[in-house]
Legacy VTK file of the C-alpha trace (Angstrom):
# vtk DataFile Version 3.0
C-alpha trace
ASCII
DATASET POLYDATA
POINTS 276 float
117.999 64.133 9.240
119.881 65.033 6.083
120.167 68.745 6.893
122.424 68.020 9.851
124.496 65.268 8.265
127.374 67.527 7.222
127.335 69.338 10.566
127.524 66.049 12.444
130.371 65.041 10.178
132.178 68.261 11.118
131.940 67.229 14.774
133.081 63.680 14.035
135.995 64.975 12.011
137.166 67.244 14.814
137.256 64.247 17.123
139.131 62.131 14.605
141.647 64.874 13.917
142.408 65.178 17.624
143.365 61.519 17.860
144.158 60.490 14.307
146.265 63.193 12.734
145.561 65.622 9.901
144.710 63.051 7.220
140.949 63.483 7.736
140.922 67.263 7.283
139.030 68.753 4.386
140.945 70.244 1.507
141.436 70.467 -2.254
142.137 67.485 -4.507
145.692 66.130 -4.429
146.538 67.785 -7.744
145.746 71.157 -9.259
142.705 71.096 -11.536
142.071 73.475 -14.447
138.595 74.636 -13.394
138.294 76.915 -16.426
137.126 73.838 -18.337
134.263 73.217 -15.905
131.029 74.924 -17.056
128.801 76.826 -14.674
125.524 75.241 -13.670
122.797 76.004 -16.213
119.556 77.032 -14.491
116.553 74.941 -15.417
113.081 74.655 -13.947
113.050 71.815 -11.411
110.571 70.746 -8.755
111.468 71.409 -5.128
112.603 68.073 -3.718
111.069 66.538 -0.634
114.497 65.568 0.668
116.554 68.423 2.048
113.654 70.838 2.484
112.383 69.971 5.957
111.263 73.211 7.587
111.859 74.244 10.250
115.020 72.353 11.242
117.448 72.908 14.082
121.242 72.705 14.144
123.473 73.766 17.050
120.443 75.022 18.918
119.482 77.381 16.124
116.297 76.919 14.107
116.201 77.600 10.370
113.174 77.949 8.112
113.479 77.159 4.425
112.304 79.982 2.185
109.171 79.167 0.161
110.902 80.486 -2.959
114.293 81.839 -3.945
112.681 84.727 -5.813
114.213 88.076 -4.872
116.930 86.611 -2.667
120.125 88.690 -2.555
122.691 88.760 0.239
126.285 89.736 0.871
128.565 87.935 3.290
131.292 85.339 3.626
131.470 82.264 1.426
133.404 79.142 2.364
133.986 75.909 0.461
134.157 72.147 0.995
136.090 69.590 -0.952
137.980 66.329 -0.709
136.554 65.074 2.607
132.961 65.247 1.350
133.634 64.153 -2.250
131.340 61.189 -3.006
129.133 61.664 0.053
125.424 62.402 -0.040
124.144 65.961 -0.085
121.012 66.981 1.799
118.727 66.031 -1.081
120.378 62.631 -1.597
122.562 63.540 -4.566
126.255 62.685 -4.576
128.561 65.575 -3.779
131.156 66.193 -6.474
133.760 68.805 -5.598
134.405 69.323 -9.324
130.769 70.293 -10.027
129.300 73.772 -9.698
127.154 73.310 -6.600
126.653 74.888 -3.197
125.136 74.490 0.252
122.810 77.096 1.757
120.920 77.222 5.046
117.533 78.470 3.851
117.192 78.541 0.057
114.874 75.841 -1.286
116.596 72.833 -2.844
117.293 72.930 -5.704
117.925 76.613 -6.370
120.264 78.455 -8.682
122.305 81.468 -7.629
124.900 83.771 -9.105
127.854 84.242 -6.758
130.108 87.283 -7.208
133.492 87.603 -5.533
133.406 91.191 -4.284
137.208 91.354 -4.199
137.797 90.676 -7.904
134.399 90.765 -9.626
134.499 87.142 -10.772
131.121 85.424 -11.074
129.859 81.836 -11.178
126.438 80.201 -11.320
125.920 77.281 -8.954
123.097 74.897 -8.100
122.156 74.672 -4.421
121.672 71.020 -3.443
122.947 70.900 0.153
122.486 72.478 3.581
125.061 74.584 5.421
127.390 76.198 6.300
126.382 76.190 9.971
128.607 79.135 10.899
126.753 82.332 11.702
129.155 84.537 9.742
128.979 82.488 6.513
126.114 82.602 4.040
127.060 79.932 1.475
129.348 76.907 1.176
130.658 76.404 -2.366
132.155 73.388 -4.063
135.925 73.374 -4.506
135.525 74.079 -8.239
133.269 77.089 -7.664
135.568 78.559 -5.009
138.597 78.138 -7.234
136.858 79.761 -10.194
136.029 82.692 -7.943
139.657 82.901 -6.837
139.411 82.553 -3.070
139.800 78.818 -2.332
143.359 79.214 -0.985
142.109 81.713 1.619
139.310 79.432 2.815
136.679 82.180 2.698
135.856 85.183 0.561
133.352 88.013 0.660
130.652 87.500 -1.952
127.242 88.565 -3.140
124.706 85.790 -3.710
121.780 86.516 -6.034
118.999 84.051 -6.840
118.293 83.204 -10.468
114.806 82.464 -11.794
115.409 79.469 -14.102
112.357 80.253 -16.261
113.575 83.791 -16.925
117.122 82.568 -17.466
116.010 80.005 -20.054
113.987 82.614 -21.938
116.997 84.922 -22.115
119.755 82.480 -22.989
120.803 80.640 -26.108
122.235 77.716 -24.108
121.539 74.490 -25.958
120.136 71.327 -24.316
123.500 69.639 -24.857
125.281 72.304 -22.832
122.622 72.107 -20.126
123.042 68.354 -19.784
126.826 68.694 -19.531
126.503 70.943 -16.495
125.073 68.126 -14.380
127.834 65.571 -14.718
131.525 65.693 -14.069
133.459 66.821 -17.148
135.319 64.171 -19.066
138.833 63.631 -17.799
137.997 64.921 -14.325
135.632 62.174 -13.193
138.387 59.711 -14.137
141.132 61.741 -12.475
144.237 59.706 -11.653
145.027 59.921 -7.954
148.533 59.746 -6.442
150.016 56.287 -5.900
149.720 56.649 -2.114
145.943 57.277 -2.087
143.876 55.053 0.217
140.332 54.894 1.495
140.334 54.924 5.297
137.313 52.908 6.417
137.923 53.477 10.115
140.396 54.232 12.899
140.230 52.308 16.197
142.007 52.121 19.520
141.385 48.349 19.475
143.222 46.064 17.044
140.372 43.544 17.286
137.780 46.153 16.259
139.961 47.195 13.328
140.321 43.598 12.163
136.582 43.056 12.371
135.987 46.126 10.209
138.720 45.001 7.820
136.901 41.706 7.272
133.584 43.475 6.683
135.154 45.823 4.147
137.029 43.035 2.372
133.725 41.367 1.539
132.835 44.333 -0.698
136.038 44.984 -2.635
138.848 43.295 -4.521
141.286 45.996 -3.400
143.729 45.092 -0.615
142.384 45.890 2.859
144.883 46.175 5.689
145.093 47.249 9.329
147.908 49.753 9.810
149.213 50.680 13.267
149.857 54.390 13.677
151.143 56.436 16.625
150.203 60.074 17.200
150.058 62.257 20.284
151.025 59.415 22.558
148.125 57.277 21.308
148.063 54.151 19.166
145.470 53.852 16.428
144.673 50.949 14.150
143.535 52.266 10.792
141.667 50.200 8.209
143.001 51.213 4.805
141.740 50.099 1.402
144.045 50.416 -1.559
146.011 52.046 -2.901
143.258 53.322 -5.220
144.453 55.590 -8.011
141.173 55.927 -9.961
138.907 58.701 -8.658
135.793 57.060 -10.122
136.572 53.815 -8.301
137.169 55.745 -5.067
133.724 57.337 -5.280
132.125 53.974 -6.124
133.795 52.213 -3.171
132.798 54.955 -0.747
129.181 54.647 -1.909
129.187 50.849 -1.615
130.593 50.847 1.924
128.231 53.569 3.072
125.214 51.704 1.711
126.230 48.172 2.707
128.065 48.727 6.007
127.149 52.295 7.008
130.860 53.126 6.985
131.717 56.763 6.342
135.408 56.890 5.543
137.927 59.360 4.201
140.410 59.687 1.382
143.911 59.650 2.905
147.461 59.735 1.580
149.505 57.185 3.481
LINES 1 277
276 0 1 2 3 4 5 6 7 8 9 10 11 12 13 14 15 16 17 18 19 20 21 22 23 24 25 26 27 28 29 30 31 32 33 34 35 36 37 38 39 40 41 42 43 44 45 46 47 48 49 50 51 52 53 54 55 56 57 58 59 60 61 62 63 64 65 66 67 68 69 70 71 72 73 74 75 76 77 78 79 80 81 82 83 84 85 86 87 88 89 90 91 92 93 94 95 96 97 98 99 100 101 102 103 104 105 106 107 108 109 110 111 112 113 114 115 116 117 118 119 120 121 122 123 124 125 126 127 128 129 130 131 132 133 134 135 136 137 138 139 140 141 142 143 144 145 146 147 148 149 150 151 152 153 154 155 156 157 158 159 160 161 162 163 164 165 166 167 168 169 170 171 172 173 174 175 176 177 178 179 180 181 182 183 184 185 186 187 188 189 190 191 192 193 194 195 196 197 198 199 200 201 202 203 204 205 206 207 208 209 210 211 212 213 214 215 216 217 218 219 220 221 222 223 224 225 226 227 228 229 230 231 232 233 234 235 236 237 238 239 240 241 242 243 244 245 246 247 248 249 250 251 252 253 254 255 256 257 258 259 260 261 262 263 264 265 266 267 268 269 270 271 272 273 274 275
């Protein structure tokens, strides 16, 4: 189910890191981004989606129940963030995660919801749209996008203590002068960021195998869906030999997201952005 997809990916990643090196770890984009140009999410009245709101659901032996409404929700605790490894993947409600957008994951708020997040260390505030499930760590209450965490000023620390307060979109719209044009802009990547130029050594890793034959078979499957070069690279780490299927180099962020979506849909391949 979609609620557990990111948690399962956490487990898969830990296995890959143990045998494939640090290239699959989550992190920020390869270059610093000026997040001051990224607008906060603008609350608007939206229907609760069917996807992402299964209740109850169970992860790691713990059962969660989605709140019937976000009204009155307020909580203090630790916030974390997720970035490059999940960029372009599906969120719990089927949307595409964009680490440059002002979004968040929450365990029990209905999807979508809007919340104001305040960094209790410096007073900075952002408004984000909840469209994902997580974080599945008992001490953390919300998982923010890279952009939101950076605007709040804690992304380099990994976590920060915050207060999360739900926003009623109907009340917000009555009390704001935000124009429809501004509202629309909040739901797509800002110009210049969606087309971010990636470093020359950026590749899409479609898989890592202990068998050269398995890697070659995956290479051939991937090659049928792209004009980018697809190669099997032999790598040695921790006394083990891995055969990695790398696509690229790909220096256009938009193309990277498109390729990841195509391979996930056509071949059920969940890969990673790596710098080789």
